[in-house]
C-alpha positions in Angstrom: -10.7 24.6 27.1 -12.5 24.7 24.0 -12.1 21.6 22.3 -15.4 20.8 20.5 -16.8 22.5 17.1 -19.6 24.0 18.8 -17.2 25.7 21.4 -14.7 27.0 18.7 -16.9 29.3 17.2 -17.8 31.3 20.4 -14.0 31.1 21.3 -13.2 33.1 18.0 -16.0 35.6 18.4 -14.6 36.4 22.1 -10.9 36.9 20.9 -12.3 38.6 18.2 -14.5 40.9 20.4 -11.7 41.3 23.0 -9.0 42.3 20.8 -11.6 44.7 19.3 -11.8 46.4 22.8 -8.1 46.9 22.7 -8.0 48.2 19.4 -10.5 50.6 19.6 -9.5 52.0 23.0 -6.2 52.8 21.4 -8.1 54.8 18.5 -10.1 56.5 21.1 -7.1 57.6 22.8 -6.0 59.1 19.3 -9.3 60.9 18.9 -9.0 64.4 17.7 -12.3 65.9 19.3 -14.5 65.1 22.0 -17.1 63.8 19.9 -14.6 61.8 18.0 -13.6 60.4 21.5 -17.2 59.9 22.7 -17.9 57.8 19.6 -14.9 55.7 19.6 -15.3 55.2 23.2 -19.1 54.0 22.7 -17.5 51.3 20.4 -15.1 50.3 22.8 -18.1 49.9 25.6 -20.3 47.9 22.9 -17.1 45.8 22.4 -16.4 45.3 25.8 -20.3 44.0 26.2 -19.9 41.7 23.4 -16.7 40.2 24.9 -18.7 39.6 28.0 -21.8 38.1 26.0 -19.2 35.7 24.7 -17.6 34.6 27.9 -21.3 34.2 29.7 -22.4 31.9 26.2 -19.2 29.8 26.8 -19.8 29.2 30.5 -23.6 28.5 30.0 -22.9 25.8 27.1 -20.7 24.0 29.4 -17.7 24.6 27.3 -15.7 24.9 30.6 -15.6 21.3 31.3 -12.5 21.3 33.9 -12.5 23.3 37.1 -9.4 25.2 36.2 -11.4 26.4 32.9 -14.6 27.4 34.9 -12.5 29.4 37.5 -10.7 31.2 34.5 -14.0 32.0 32.8 -15.5 33.4 36.1 -12.6 35.7 36.5 -12.3 36.7 33.1 -16.4 37.3 33.2 -16.0 39.3 36.5 -13.0 41.5 34.5 -15.2 42.0 31.3 -18.2 43.0 33.3 -15.8 45.6 35.1 -14.4 46.9 32.1 -17.9 47.4 30.3 -19.5 49.2 33.1 -16.2 51.4 33.0 -16.3 52.5 29.5 -19.9 53.1 29.7 -19.4 55.3 32.7 -16.7 57.1 31.3 -18.8 58.0 28.0 -21.8 59.0 29.9 -19.7 61.1 32.5 -18.0 62.9 29.2 -21.1 63.5 27.2 -22.8 65.4 30.4 -19.6 67.3 30.9 -19.6 68.3 27.4 -23.2 69.8 27.8 
């Protein structure tokens, strides 16, 4: 999918951000307090948004040259956007419930 030197960096950043979503979500699940959970789920939301950023950048710079890669990138972009929205909403709802 991403062969050029210019596209390798965004691909590496995408992998780091996506893995960070998973690792930080796992960490949030182990939170000991509501405040700790809120802080950790905030990091998850930020990493999900960063993942979305890198996917959008990869598409914008045309690193998805073939049709199959473009379809895959489009599906991943939709899913990353959905996850970012879910984590943002979850965090906001928990903050409001804590008041």
